[in-house]
C-alpha positions as CSV (number, residue, x, y, z in Angstrom):
1,M,-94.3,-83.5,-142.5
2,A,-94.4,-81.0,-139.7
3,I,-94.8,-77.4,-140.5
4,A,-91.2,-76.6,-139.1
5,E,-89.7,-79.0,-141.9
6,Q,-91.9,-77.5,-144.6
7,I,-90.9,-73.9,-143.5
8,L,-87.3,-75.1,-143.8
9,K,-87.4,-76.7,-147.2
10,F,-89.2,-73.6,-148.4
11,L,-86.6,-71.2,-147.3
12,N,-84.0,-73.6,-148.8
13,G,-86.0,-73.5,-152.2
14,Q,-85.6,-69.9,-152.3
15,D,-82.3,-68.5,-154.5
16,R,-82.3,-65.5,-152.4
17,Q,-81.9,-65.6,-148.5
18,D,-84.6,-62.9,-147.8
19,P,-86.3,-62.4,-144.4
20,V,-90.0,-63.8,-144.6
21,C,-92.9,-63.2,-142.1
22,A,-95.0,-65.6,-140.3
23,K,-97.8,-63.7,-142.9
24,Q,-96.2,-65.2,-146.0
25,L,-96.1,-68.9,-144.5
26,L,-99.8,-69.2,-143.7
27,H,-100.3,-71.8,-146.5
28,F,-98.5,-74.3,-144.1
29,G,-100.9,-73.9,-141.4
30,S,-102.9,-71.4,-138.8
31,R,-101.0,-68.3,-137.8
32,A,-100.4,-69.9,-134.0
33,A,-99.0,-73.4,-135.6
34,V,-96.5,-71.2,-138.0
35,D,-95.6,-68.9,-135.1
36,Q,-94.8,-71.9,-132.8
37,A,-92.8,-73.4,-135.8
38,L,-90.7,-70.2,-136.4
39,S,-90.1,-69.9,-132.4
40,R,-88.9,-73.2,-132.1
41,L,-86.6,-73.0,-135.5
42,A,-85.0,-69.9,-133.9
43,Q,-84.5,-71.2,-130.6
44,Q,-82.7,-74.3,-132.7
45,K,-80.5,-71.8,-134.4
46,K,-82.0,-73.1,-137.7
47,L,-83.6,-69.7,-138.4
48,M,-82.7,-66.2,-137.0
49,R,-85.0,-63.9,-135.9
50,V,-84.0,-60.5,-138.0
51,A,-86.7,-58.3,-136.4
52,R,-90.3,-58.4,-134.8
53,G,-91.8,-61.3,-137.0
54,F,-89.3,-61.6,-139.7
55,Y,-87.0,-64.6,-139.7
56,A,-84.3,-65.7,-142.4
57,L,-81.7,-68.4,-142.8
58,P,-78.3,-67.7,-141.6
59,I,-75.7,-67.2,-143.8
60,K,-72.7,-69.8,-142.6
61,S,-69.2,-68.4,-143.0
62,R,-66.0,-69.4,-141.1
63,F,-66.5,-66.9,-138.7
64,G,-70.4,-68.2,-137.5
65,D,-73.6,-67.6,-138.7
66,L,-74.3,-64.2,-140.0
67,P,-77.7,-62.2,-140.6
68,P,-78.7,-61.2,-143.9
69,I,-77.6,-58.1,-145.3
70,P,-79.4,-55.2,-143.6
71,A,-80.8,-53.8,-146.8
72,E,-82.5,-57.0,-147.7
73,I,-84.1,-56.7,-144.1
74,I,-85.5,-53.2,-144.5
75,A,-86.7,-54.3,-148.1
76,A,-88.6,-57.1,-146.4
77,I,-90.1,-55.1,-144.0
78,A,-91.1,-52.3,-146.4
79,R,-92.8,-54.8,-148.6
80,Q,-95.1,-55.8,-145.6
């Protein structure tokens, strides 16, 4: 299974839509491979880049894809 598929499976398995950074995904591969996979997923619109180095699944709504709640983004950055 490709790193991008593993990342999506990991993010879909979470009960909350918290943003993640590449450091949290290093168990899938090297830093360069994880960064490349995140970049490609963002280009394919499967992930949203919410801050520098932080990505999250977009929230689907009838108005289109929405980013996570800003408080969740701030909390994720503060944890790092």
